[in-house]
N, C-alpha and C positions, 0 to 999 in steps of 0.2 A: 234309636243310639240313645236319646236321653233316658229312656226308661232302664237301659242296658247300666248307665251309668250309674242312674239313681241305687239299683239293685246293688251293683258292686260296694257302693258305698255304706247300704245297709246291711250287706255280709261282713263287710270288714269291722262295722261297729258292732255288730254281734259277737264276731269272734273275738276282739279286743276285751268285749264286756266278758265273755266268757273265760278268758285268758287271767283278768284280772281276779274273777271269784274265783278260779281252781288255785291261783298264786295265795290267794286270802287263805282258802281251807287248807294248803300245805303248812302255811305259815303259821296257823293257828293248832295245826295237828302238832304235837309232842313228840319231840327225838327221842327215843330209846335207843341208850349207850350200851354195847355188849362188850364188858371187860375182858380180856382174856389174860391169864394167869399160868404159866407152864414154864417146859423147857426149850430145847432147841427143834424139835420137832413140830411145835406150833409157832416158833419165834419169827419175828421179821429178819431180813437177815441184808447184808449189805451186797450190793449188785457190781461192785468194782472189777475191773478185768473181764465182764462176762460171766462173773459167778451166777452158775444154774442153781446154786441151792436155795430152797424155800422151806417155811414153816407152812404146814396145811393154813393157820391163821393168818399169813401174811395175804393170801389170795380171798381170804374168805369176803371182804368187804363187795367183791365183785357177783356174790349169790343173794346180796341184799339189796331192799328198795333205800331212795334215800333217808327215809325217815328213821332208819335203824343205822347207827354208825357202831364200826369197829374199833376199839380201842386196844390194840393189843400190847401187853406188858410183857409178855412170854419172853424169856431169855435162856441165851444158851450155858447150858452146864449148871443151871438151878435147879435144887430139890424144892419141896415143900418148905423145908428147914431153912436154906439158905435164902431162899426168897424173902423170908421174913425178917430174918438176922440182917440182911444188906439194905431191908428199910424201903424195899420194892412194895410190900403188901401194904406199908403205911400210906405210900404214894397213892394206890388206887383207891384203898376204902375211903379215903379222906374224898375221891370225888364221885362216889357212887351215890346217886339219888333214887327215891322212889322209884320203882318201876325198872331201873336197869335190871341186866342179868351180870353174872361174873359166871364165867366158864373156867373152870378149875380141871386143870390136867396134869399131874405130877406119876413120878415112878421112876423114869429111866436113870434118875441120879440119886434119886431117895436108895437106890440099890448099891451106890459106889460105897467103897469101904471109908472114904475120905471122911472123919468124923463132923465137919463143919457142914456136910450134907447128908450124911446117912441118917436115915429113920427105919423103924422096923414096923413091917405090916402087922397088923392087931396090936400094934402097942401105939407108937410113937408117932407113927405116918397118920393112924387112923384119929389121933388126938388132935395134931395140925389141921388135916382135912375138918373136923369139926369144928376147928377156929374158925376157918375160912365161911364155914357155912353160917354160923352163929353170928359173925361180926357184919356178912352181907346180910343177912336178915334184919338186924338189929338198925339198918340204915334204911331198910324197905325195899333191898334189891332181892333180887331170886338167884340164888345160888342152882348150878348145873354140876353136876360131877362127871368127869369122863375118865376112863383109863387109859395105860397108854397104848399108841399105836405097837404093832409087831416089830421086831428086827428081821431084816430078810435072812434067815437061818436055816439053811438046809443042812446044817453039818449035826450029827449026834452031838450032844454037849458032852464034856468028858468031865469037868468041875466047874465051878462057880466063877471061872475067868470068860466064859462064854458070855458073861453079862456085860463086858466091856465092850466100849464103843470103838470099835478097832477102825482105824483109817489107813490104807495100805498104798503105796505107789503101785502100780501094777508093773509086775516082774520084779518086785522087790527080794520075794522069795515064794516058793512053793506054796500053792492054797491047798488046804485040804479038800478033800473030793467031796462035793456035795452030794445029795441022793436027791430024791423027788418030796421027800416028806419035809414041811415048816416046822420046826422045833420052837417050843417056847423059852424065852429067856428070862422072863418076868416074877413067875411064879406067884406067891402069894400078894405081890402087889398089885396084879391086879383086880384080886378081891378085896383090898381096903376100899376103894371108891363106892364099888356097889353095895357092901356091908355098911357102911358111912350113909348113905344115900336111902339105903332102906330102912336103917334106925330112926333117921331124922325126918324121912319123906321127904326126899328130895329128888329130882329128876336125874336119872343116870345114862348116860349114853354109852356103849360098850364098844368104843373105838377098837380095842382088842381084837373082838369078835370081827367088825366090819373088815378092819385090815386083813384079820388071817384069812379071811375068806377070800379076799381078793389077791393076796399073796399067793396064797396054796392055789387058786385057782389059776393064775397065771403061770406059776412052776417057776423051776430055778433059773431058767434062760430068760424067758419074758418079763418076769417080776423086776430085774436089773434095770428094765426102761424108768424105773419109777424112782430107783434111789442114785446116789451120788457116783456113778460109773462114768468117768470122764478118760477119754483116751488120752495118750500124750500129745503134746502140741496142737490140742483142739479149742482149748480154752486158756485164754491169757493168764487167769487168775488161779489156773494149775498146769504149769507147763509140764509135768511129769506124769500127769493125770491123776485119777482117783479112784479107789475102791472103797466104796463106804456103804455099808448094810443097815445103816440105822437112817441116813438124813435123807430128805427128801430133794429131788428135783424139781422144776417148775412142772412137768406131766404130773410129777407123782403128787404134788401139792395140789395141783387141781383136781386130780380124780379123786384125791382123800377128801378133799375139802367139799366136793361134790356128794358124797355118799354121807359126810358128817352132816349135811344140811338137808338130805334125805330123812334122816334118823332125827334130828331135833324138828325138822318139821313135824313128822308124827308124835313125838313127845311133847312137844311145846307149840300147839298149832297157831297160837297168838303172833308166833314169829314168821 
């Protein structure tokens, strides 16, 4: 009995020593921050009233260990241009240190006609992306360029209006008939991040292809489960319901974040 008690004391001592050593190792290991800049498809959301909307960046922390911190600065309605003009980029770049990452994803709002947000691919959009890359590198950070996720659009586009982020109330008006083919709504805005990445030697993650393959594979019915399709009288935040082909729900954000992490792991094994 005495031997058993002595053995227990020794085991507790060994475990305590191991925990101390492990804690010391974790404390010495530097924390890497991933800063995220982008639009509503990446952004953190308010969850008042049971709001199920999520940006994929909002759920990203759940995919990383504690020595990698996610600092998500993406914001609804922002373009690469307005993110700078509103002082948001200045706030981010002031915090970037050597070894940190900056994930950059714009395009949805750069397409808008609004002069405070609009940029042109192959011109002003590329120029701003270069600025993000160069200023990140000047701080010792590591930039990563992403292009936009798809809009869930199974209706053949008739004009440029298809690029608008339309939020409808169910039953508000007759919806256009959907087919089985997913149509692109971003055009050359998808190419600008890829081209700048190639030009400057930056890692590029093709989020559009990742999400296009996902949504097309699911088809027009099942893909609604990824986006903000809310029935009336189900969620206090949207008592009349919501039909939104652009913004993700909890399930959609988690699914797309998981696919993004798979791609990040392949391209940036250090993470």
